[in-house]
N, C-alpha and C positions, 0 to 999 in steps of 0.2 A: 298690151302684153309685154312689150320691151320695158315699159316703166315699172311694171310689177316685178319683172325679173331683176331689174337694176336695184330696186329696193331690197329684194330678197338677198341679192349678192352682198350689198352693203351691210345688212343685218347679220348675215353669216360671217362676214369679215370681223364685225364688232364682236360677235360671239366667240370667234377664234381668239381674239385678243383677250377677252375676259377669261376664257377657259385656260389660256396659256398663263395668265397671271395667277389664276387659282392653283394651277399645277405647281408653279414656282413657290407660292406661299406654303402649300401643303408639303412639298419636298423639304423646304427650309425648316418647317416645324418638326418633321420626322427626324431629320438629321440632328437638329438641336436637342431633341429629346434623347436620342441615342447617345450623343456626346455627353450630355449631362449625366446620364446613367453610368457611363464609363468612368467619369471623374469622381464618383462617390465611393470607390472601393479602397484606395490606398494612396496616401501622399506622404512626402517627407516633411515632417514637422519643421517649421522654420521657413518653409517656402509657401505652403498653402495648407488648408485644412481638409479633413475628410469626415464623412458621417459614420464610417465603420471602423477603419483601421488607422492608427497614428504610428508612423515609423519615427522613433525617437533616436537621434544620434547624439554623440558625446559633445557636440558643439554647444549644447544647452547645459546650463548649470542646474543645480538641484531645484532652485526656486522656479526656474522656467519649466522644468519637467513637472513640477507640482501643478503649474498652471495648465499643462496639457491634461493631467489627470482630472483637474477640477472642471475643465471644459468638455471632457468626454461625456457621452451619454451612457446610461445603463445598457450593458450588452456590447459595448464597443471593445475593440482590441488595442492594446498598447504594445507595440512591437519594438524591442530594443535592437538596433542594428549594428552598433559599434562594439568594440571589444572591451573598452575600459571606461568606467564612469567614476569620478572622484567625489568625495564628500556627499555621498548619496543618502537621502532620507526623504521618504514620500508617505503621505497619508492617503489611504484608499477609502473612499466613502460611498462607493457605488459598485454594482456588479460589473466587473471588468475581466477581460482575459489579458493577463500580463505575461508576455512570452518573450523568449529570445531563442532564435535558431542559431545564434553565433556564440553561444555560451558566454554571454556578456558577464564581465566581472564588475560587480558593484562594490566599491570601496566605501563602506558606510561611515557616516559622520558621527563622531562622539558627542557632538553638540546638538541641541534641539533645534529643529527648523522653525521658521517663522510661523508656519501653520500649526506645528506641534505646540508652540508656546501659546498661540491663540486658543487652542483647545484645552489648555491647562494640563497637558501630559507631563509626566514626571520622568520617564525613562527615554533615553535616546534609542534610535532604531534605524534599520534599513527600510523595512515595510511595516506600516501600522494599519491593520484592517479594523475599521470601526464597525459598530452594529448595523450600519447601513450598507455594508459591503457583502452581504450574504451571496454565495454562489460564485465567488471569484476563483479564478485559476491563476496560479503562479508556477511557471515552468521554465526550466532551462538556464538558470542563473548560477553564478558563483558569488556568494556574499562574503566579503572579508572585512576586517576592520575592528575598531574598538568601540562601536556602539554598545549600549547596555545589552540590547538584544538585537539579533539580526532580523528576526521576524516576530511581530506581536499580533495575535488575533484576539480581539476583545469584544465579545458579545455577538460576533458574526457566526452564521451557520453555514454549513456545507462549503467550507473553504477547502480548495483542492490544491495541495502543495506537492508538486511532482518533479522528480529528476533535477534537483538542485544540489549544489554543494554549499553547505552552510558552515563556515569556518570562523571560530572565534565568537566574541560577544562577552563583555565583562561579567554580566549577570547570568547569561545563558544564551543558548543558540536560538531556540524557538520557544515562545511562550504562547500557549493557547488557553484561554479562560472564558468561562461562561458561554460555551459553544456546543452546538449539537451538529452532528453529521460531518465533522471535519475529516479530511483524508490526507494522510502523509504517506506517499508511496515513492520508493526509488530514490531517496535522498541520502546524502552523506552529511552527518552532523557531528562535528568534531572540534576539539581544542577550545571549548568554551571555558570561561572563568569559573563557572559553577556547573549547572546541569545542562546536558545537551538538549533535552526536550522536557519542558514543564507542562503538565496537563492539570489545570485547576477547574473543578466543577464542570466536567464535560460529560456528554452523553452521545452514544452511537458513533464513537470515534474509531477510525481505522488507521492503524500504524503498521505498514506492511513493506517488506523488502527494503528496509533502510539499514545503513551502517552508522551506528551511533557509538563513537569510540573516542578515547583519549580526552575525555572531559574531566575537569578538575574534581568534580564531585560525582553526581549520578549520571548515568547514561539517560535513563528515563525516570522522571520523578512524577508520581501520580498523587493527587490530593482530591478526593471525592470524584469518583468516576462510575458511570453506569453503562453497561454494554460496550465496553472497550474491547476491541479485537486487535491484539498486538501479535502479529504472526510473521514468521520468516525474516526476522531481523537479526543483525549481528550487533551485540552490545559487548564491546571488547575494551579491556584495559582502561576502564574508568576509575577515577581515584577512590570513590567510595563504594557505590553499588551500581551494578549493571541495571537493575530494576528495583525501584523503591516504591512500595505501596503504602500510602498514608491516608489518614482521614477515613472515608467510607468508600469501599469498593464493592460493587455488586454486578453479577452477571458478566464478569470480565473474563476473557479467554486469552491466555498466554501460551501460544502453541507454535512448535517448530522454530524456536529461536535458538541462536547460538549465544550463550551468555557465559563469557570466559574471561579469566585473568583480571577480574575486578577485585577490590578489597573484600566485598561480599557480593556474590553473583546476584542473589535475590534477597532483598530485605522485605519481610511481610510485617507491617506495623499498622495495619488498618483494621477497621471493623468490617470483616469480610462476609459476604453473603453470596453463595452460589458461584464463587470464582473457580476457575480451572487453570492449573499449571500442568501442561501435558506435552509429552513428546519434544521436550527441549534438550539441548546439550548444555549441561551446567558443570563446568570443569575449571580447574586451575585457579580458584580463588586464592589471593595472596595476602599475607600479613601486611598491615599498613601501620607504620609508626605514627602517622598523622591522626588516624581515626580510631586506633585501638586504645581502649581505656585500661588495659591490663586484665580484662576479664575474658579475653579470647573472643571479642566481638568483631574481629575481622578474620579473613581467611576461610569463611564458611561458604559452602555452596548455597544453602538456604538458611537464613537466619530469621527467627521469629522475634519481633521486638516486644518491648514491654506493653505497648498499646494495642497489640493484636487481640482481637476478639472475634469469635465466631457468631455472626448475627444471622441466625436462621440456618440455612443449609451450609454446612461447613465447607471450607476450601478443599478442593480435590487436587492432590499432587501425585501423579502417577505416570508411568511409561516414559519417564525422563531418563536420560543417560547422565549419571552423576559420578564424578571421580576426580582424583588428583587435587582436591582442595586441601590447603595447608592446615586447616583446623578440623572442621567436621563437614561431612556432606550435608547434614541438617542439624541445626542447633536451636535450642529454645531456652527461655527463662524458666524458672521454677513456678511461675504464677499461673500457668495455664492448665486446663483439664487434660486428661490423658486421651489421646486417640492415636490410631495407627495410620501411618502413611500408606498410600497406594503402592502398588508394585512398581519399582524402578530398577533400572539396570545400573549396578554400581561398578561396572567395568571389572567384574570378577564373577566367576560361577560359584564361589565359595560363600555360602550363607553366613558362616561364622566370620569370615573376613568382612562381609558387608556390614555386619553388626558393629564392627570396630570403627566404622566411619560415621556412626550415628551417635549423637550426644546421649549419654545414658539418662539424662534428665529431660529428654525430648518430650514436649507437651506436659511438663510439670511432674512427671513421675517416672520411675524405672519401668522401662518397657518389658513386656513379656517377649523375650527373644524368640520363643517358639513361633510367634505370630508375625515376625518380620517377613514381609513379602519382598521378593526380588526376582528379577528376570535373569535367565540363563542364556548363554550363547551356545548354539549348536551348529554343526555343519552337516550338510547332506550333499551327495553328488548327483549330478544329472549330466549325462554325456561326458564331455571333456572339461566340465566345470564343476567347481565346488562352491556351494552357496552357504554363507553364514547368515543364520536367522536367529532372532530372539524368541524365547519361549517363556511362558508363564509357568507357575507351579503345576498346572494341569496339563502341560505339554502343548498348549495352543500357541500358534505363531502370533506374535504381537509386534507392534512397531514402536520404537523409542527414538530418542534424539540421535543424530549422527555422531559418530566418533571414529577416530583413527586407530589403526593397529600398527604399531611401530615396527613389528617384525612378525612374520608368519612363517613357521617351519612345518613341513610335512615329512613325517618319518625321519626327522633330523636334518632334512635338507631345507635351507632357507629359500623362501620365495619372495623375500623383500616385504614391502609395506602393502597394506590394504586398507580400505575404508568401508565402514558401514554407512551407507547413504541411501536415503529413500526406502528404508525397510530391509535392506539386504547388503551383504558384502559378496562380491563375486571374485573368485580366484580361478584363473585359467590353469587347470592342472588335471591330468587324467590319473586318478588315484583309485585304489581298491577300497571296497568296504572294509571297515575296521582299521584304516590308517589313522595315525595320530596326528592331529594338528595342534601345534603349540602357538599361542598368540601372546605377544608381549605388548602391553599398553602401559607406558610409563613404568611404574614400579610393580604392576600386576602381571602375573603370568597365568594363563589358562590353557589347559590341555583338554582336547575334545576328541572323541572317537567319531570318525566319519561314518554316516549311514547312507544307504541308498535312498534317494528321494522317491516318495510315493505321491507327491502332489506337484502341481505346476508352480514351481518356485518363481517363475518369471512374473506371475501375477500376485505375488505376496502383498505388495503395497500399492495402494491407490491414494497416495499422499494428499492430493489436492482435491479430492472429491467430497470431503465431508462438509455438510451444511448444517450440522446439528447445533443447537443453542442450549443444550441441557447439560447439567452437571452429572457426570457418570457416577459420582459418589451418592447421588440421591437414590434411596432404595426404591422409589417409585418410577425411576427412569429406566427405560429399556436398554440404555447403554451402560448400566452399572455392571462393572466387571465381576462383582461378587454375587450377582443375582443369576443363579443358574437356570431359573425357570423363565427368564425373560424371553420373549419372542424376538429373534434376531432379524436380520434382513436377508435371509436366504443365502444364495450363492452369488450375490451380485459382485463381490469383490475378490472372491477366491474360488479356485476350481477344485478344492479338496474333496474328499469323499464324504464329508459330513453333510447332514441334511439341513443344518442351519437353525436349530432350535436351542436357544441358550448358549452353552459353551460348545455345542456341536458334537457330532459323533465321529469326527474324522480320526484318522490314524495319526495322532501326534500333531495334528494341525487343526486350525479352526477354519471352517468354511464360511463363516459369517463374521468377519472382523468387526463390523459395526454392531452386531448383536452382542458382542462381549465387551463393549465399551471402548474399543480401539477406534476412536473417531479420527480418521486419518488425514485430515486436511485443515483448511482454513476454518472458519467457525461462524456460529451465530447467524446463519442465514444470509451471509453476505455473498453476493454474486459479483464476480470479477472485481473484487476490491470495493464494491459498494458505491457509496455516494460519490458523485463527481466524476464517474468514469464511464465512458462508453468507447471502447477502443483505446486510443492513446491520449485523447485530449479531454475526456470527460464530458461527452456530449449530453445534451439535456434529456435524452430518452432513457437514461439509466434510472432505475428505481432506488428509492431510499426508504428506510424505516421511519423517517420523520421528515417533516418539512414539506412545503408545497412546491409546485413546479417553479414558481417565481423565486423562491428562496433556494432552489435546488441546485442542480448540477451545472457547474460552469461549462461553457462551450466556447470553442474557438471560432470566431468569425473569420480569423485569418485563414483557416483551412477551407473556407467556403469561397475563396477567391476564384477557384476554378469554375465552380458552378455559377458564380455571379458573372464571370467572364463569358461563360457559355450562353447565359441568358442575354447578356448584352449583344453578343454576336448574333444570336437568333433575332433580336430586335433589329439589328442592322440589315440582315437579310430580308426581314419583313418590310423594312422601309424601301429597300431596293426593289422588291417585288411590287410594292404599291406604286412606286414611280413608273416602273415598266408597264404596269397595267393601265395607268392613266395615259401614258404616251400612246399605248396601243389603242385605247378608246378614242383618243384624239385623232389618230391616223385613220382608224376605221370610220369615224364620223366624218372626217374630211373627205375621204374617198366616196362615201355614200352621198354626200352633198354634191360632189362633182358629178356623180352618176345621175342624180336627180336633175341637176342643171342640164346635163346632156340630153336627158329624156325630154325636158321641157323644150 
């Protein structure tokens, strides 16, 4: 009995040693696994590498930074952490998130980099996106310098360029060619040697909320575009045209832009099919001694070029605010067929005065002045406020481009300046019905009698709700302003007294703005700016009209650090829990063995 007990004790002691060794090995394995996981999130390039995020500082020269890009994997993030980088030029050939939260300044190189030469590229650049880089995100940079272009996108799809300042470029600021689904949002593009933004052979492109100003030639130059949505941009003080349409343009929407102080605000010189120019502010075009050939081809709000052709559904130009252009609000050559522009607001309520701003040879023949359509400014009171609204010829409330009122007087008393923004002008004044309001805008003066409001003027405009992709000039389109039998959209956007069929039956206002062709927002079915965007960084869940998920929306791994850290922390707690459990099992087993020995 004693011998058996002694052997049992020795076996148990050996078992304890083996179990203890196994516990140590398991703990080491768990800790090593967690540590390895923690080290894969982010490192400083030059010290060590990472699998997800590369933090690039300015101690690296451009060739070394190029090696970082070449060594990264598709889906990785390149994070620029320093303030200034010199002689910068990088080729991007995979899907990457290229970001700076420090507003890094990249001073671009006017010479081709080693990699650019190896690829046979001809123009110098800051960033060059090849056809293998679809889905990239570029955010948070300032690009300066004398490269030919600051950014070139060639053959890549769904490139998302957001919240950058792009300054200079001898040949242009941004060049995008042979691309589908690119998205430029929230950028400043200025001071280029030629055009601010060049779009060649593009499809499903979004250009939104950018300031494109003070470029030597055009603000935006388009050559062959399908389904371009250019909305809510400022195109100001460019040397030639704010917007230049060339080649072939189809299903393009130019909506809610401020196009001002260019030599010609809009040049239409393309074969156009189903394009829409609507609810823009088109003012202040100036004579240019550089580009004027003596025929008055500068200083126009809208200029039709010699190569303009209507290819199918003609271009629709309506509900814009046009005025103060030094030559004509709209001008054309004598070679085009006659057609009537849509209704626009010419910063005057005087139809005769509006006629004087249109070229008498517009669209190739003398216009029938009786058919010139224009919008009128009216005022109505509600409580202690006066609302300025725009009305069409039928008395329906409509929305046009924003404009300023230099001086507003009520019954001879000045109330200072006011602005028509987002579909209405609001003046804080308690006035009586029948009061006279005199508005001065530049050289135009308008006097209006105030009427009591019978509708909810607060809901007149729903500027950013439109998702339509149809030309309101199409007679088969329910958004055609001239089609009074069209079925509207009911009372979804206005609370007037009309029932929403065609032009509505409201008292002086339209209860279904969308039913009368006033499509009041962004356009062409684009949700939240479209491709490459989900929230602020363009996460992959956003839908696009073209392209697969692999080629689609850029996403920022850098923003996932929190979730990755949480996962690593969870694994740490799991490892600790496993160790504690093993120790408890060891202790319980040890006590049970002692109890068994005592029992024996």
